[in-house]
N, C-alpha and C positions, 0 to 999 in steps of 0.2 A: 415767543415774543418778548423783547427786552423790557425791563420795567419802565424805562422813560417813553418807550415807544406806546406801551399800554396807557400810561398816565395821560399821553397826548390826545388820547381818543375820548376821554371822559368829561371833558368841559368842566364846568363849576357850578352847575345848578342841578343836574338831573341826580337823583338818589342812585347811590351805588350799592349793590349787594354783592357780598364776598363769601362764597361757602367753600367748604373743603373739609378734608380729613384733619384730625388733630396733628399738629406739628408741621402742616404743610406751608406755613408762612403767611397766614391770612392777616394775622394782627399787625406784621411788620408792614404788609402792603397798605392796609388801611391808614397806618400811621403816616406813611409816605404820601398817600393821597391828600390826608388832611392837612399835613404840613406844607405841601406844595400847592394844592387846589383850594384848600378850605373846606370846612364842614365839621359835623360832630360824628364821633365813632360811636355806634350803638352796638351794645352786646346782643348777639343772637346764639348764645351758648347756654344750656340749661343748667349748667353746674358753675359758670362764672358769675352767676347772679348771687351766690351765697357768700356771706361775710367772712366765714371763718377759713376758707381755703384760697388764699391768693396764689401761693407759689405751686401747689400741686393742680390747680385748674389752669395755670398758665395765663392768669389774668395779667393785664398790663401792669408794670411796676408803676411806683409812685413817680419816678422820673419820666417814664412814657406818658403818663396822665398829664403831666405838666407841660407836655409839648403840644397837646391838642385837647379839645373838649372831649369827655368820654361820658356816656350815660349807661344806666342799667347794669353796672357791675358792682357786685358785692353789696347790693342793697337789700337783701333778704337775710334775716337772721338763720343761722344753721338749723334749728328745730322746725322752721316752719316749711310747708309745702309751696310749691310755686308751679303752676300749670301753663300750658300753651295759652289759655285764654287770660290768664293774669299777665302774661308778656305782652299779648296783643293790645290789652288795655293800657298798659304802661307806655307802650310805644305810640299809641295814638296821638297823645299831646307833643311828642318829640317831632312827629312827622308834620305837625302844624307849626312848627317853630320857624325862625329865620336862618337857621343853617342848614345846609345840605346834608342829609343823613347818609353816613357811610356804615351800613349794617353788616356786621362781620361775625361769623361764628360757625359751628359745625352741628348745630340742631336742625336737622332738616324740616322737621314738624314746624318749627318757627316760621321757616321760610315759606313752606306750603301754606299755612294759615295766613300769613301776610299777603301773600300774591294771589291766592285762590280763594280765600274766605274761610271762615270757621263756623261750623254748626255749633248753635248755643245750647248744646245739651247741659241740662242741669247735673250737678254733682251727684254721683250714685251713691246711695246709702252704705256704710261700711258692712252692715250685716248681709246686704245682698251680694257685695263683692266676696265676702267671706263663704257664703253659700255657694257662690259660683265656683271658687277655688275648691271647695269640698267636692262638689260634683265632679269637677275635673280630675281630682286626684283618685277617684273612684271609678275613671274610666267611663264618664258619662256625657262624653261629647255628643253621641247620637241622640241622647235624651234631650240635650239642649237645642239641637238641630230640629228636633220634631216640635219644639215649642216655638220656632220661628216661622214666619210666613213666607210664602213660596218666592215672593219678590226679594226678600232678604236673603234667603238661601242662594238665589241666583246670583247675587251681586257680591257676596263676600266669599273669601277663600274658604271653603268649608273643610279644607285639610289643615287649616291653621287654628289651633285650640285656642290660641288668644284672641284672634279675630272673632270666633263664634262665641267665645265667652263675653266678649265686649258687647256684641250684638244682644246676647241674651240678657246682660246686666241691664243695658239701656231699655230694653223692652220691659223687664220686671220692675225697674226703678221709675220709668216715666209713663208707661202704658203706651208707648209710641215706639214704632220700629226706628232702628238707626237710619234706615234707608229714607224714611219720612223726615227725620231731623236733617239729614244732609240735603234733602230737596228744598229745605228752608234756609239753606246757608245764605248770608247777607253777601253783598258784593265785596271783593277785597278792599282793604285799606290801602293797597299800593299794587296794582295790576303790574305784572311783568313787563309788559309793553311800555311802561312808564319809567323803566329803571335800566341802568347799566348792570346786568346780572353775570357776575363772574364766578365761574366754578374752577378752583384750583385743582387740577389733576397732578398725579405723581407716580412714578414707577415705585413698585412695592419695595424694592431693595433700597432705593434712595430713601424713602419714608422710614423704612424699619431702621436704618442707620440713624437717621435723625431722632427718632423715638429713643434709642438706647443712649445716645449722647444727651438728649435733653433731660432724661431723668438723672443722669450723673450731675448735670449743671444744676438741676432742682435741688439735689441734696447738698451741693456746694453752697446753693444760695439760702439754705436754712429750712428745707422741706421737713426734715426730720424734728427740728425746733417747733416747726408749726403743727406737726402731729402731736407733740407733747403738750402744746398748749390747748389743743382740742381733746386731750385724752380723758380727763376727768368727766366731760359731758358727752363723750362719744356714745351715740345710739345707732347701730347698724341699720335700723329700720328707717333712719331719716333719709330724706331724698338727697341731702347734701353729702351723706355718706358713701355716695356712689362715685365721688371724685375719685379718678383713677391713682392708685398709689395709696390712698387713705387707709383702706382696710388692710393692706400690706404693711404699712409702717406702723399701724395700730398693733397688728398681730407681733411685729418685732418688739414693740415696747411692752407686750404682754409676755414676751419670752417665747414664743412659738417658732419665730423665725430669726436667723441672724440677719444682719443689715444686708449682706450680700444676697441672702435668699430673698429677702423682702424686695430688693431691688430686681432680681430675676423675675419674680412674679408680677410685679408691677409694669415691667417692659412687656412681658407677654400679654397681660391685660390690655395694655395700651395698643400693641399690634392687633389683638383681636377686635379691640373697639374701632380702630381705623379701618379695618377689613369690612366691618359692618357698615360704617359710614361710607366707604367707596361704593360698595353695593348698592345703597340707597340712593346715593347722588347719581350714580350711573343710570339707574333706571328712571329716577324721578326728574332729573335736570337736563333733559335732552334739548330743552330750548335756551338753555343758558349758555353763554360764551365760555368754552373750555379754554383755560390758560394753563401752560405747563409751569408748574410751580418750580421745577428745578432750573428753568431758564430765566426765572426773574432775578 
């Protein structure tokens, strides 16, 4: 579907959701919608919320932000953590505003929480999470499973250590099973039926080529200088440090990689990340309208 044909179906009032893999053209589409039909562009990318990484996370540029209202971009300092629950709370006030929200990003869990609801599970204490990691490191998956109730074991992927560990941590930290918490999930803030929900799909080769060219563009735009500005405060344990390309450029500044090697590793990481996104969206977004990104 051509871009103008797609825009003609969206109207001017109904919320628009745009999901897709990194570099698939989501932000450009959102900006066109806002410019032609009005609305506020709202970030649904877990790394674009951080203040220190504009270029490497492909946040809209200052010029792009001047062309339409934007929200929830770069508002979280690098050292802080930011959860799905935090994002859901932040977007609540925007949904009640006077501008049509155009919610765009690549973090599937944000969209799932928004359109399906989110169980209000309290934060799990750090010592329980550390103990969970210790048990897993010693091959204790079966021990964790034995601690769970039969209903939870029947509903989670018992072959997935991370799913089992999460269920175990929730039980230990709250005294209540994760299944019980999910049963108490409140109604969604924005049901899927109330939105234009667009899933940008793309051929692997087309997207991989864009990822390679995009990282070259990022370097030309100052990504290495951005890494230098974050170098003194760099902490690999921070959530913000998961920005694709950040560990590689920091490693270059530390002398471990040449710049060419850093670029190669970053592009590989980008492609692996995009693959995970495509798999997640393909399984979870069957009710969304698929839009061929390469045809827009």
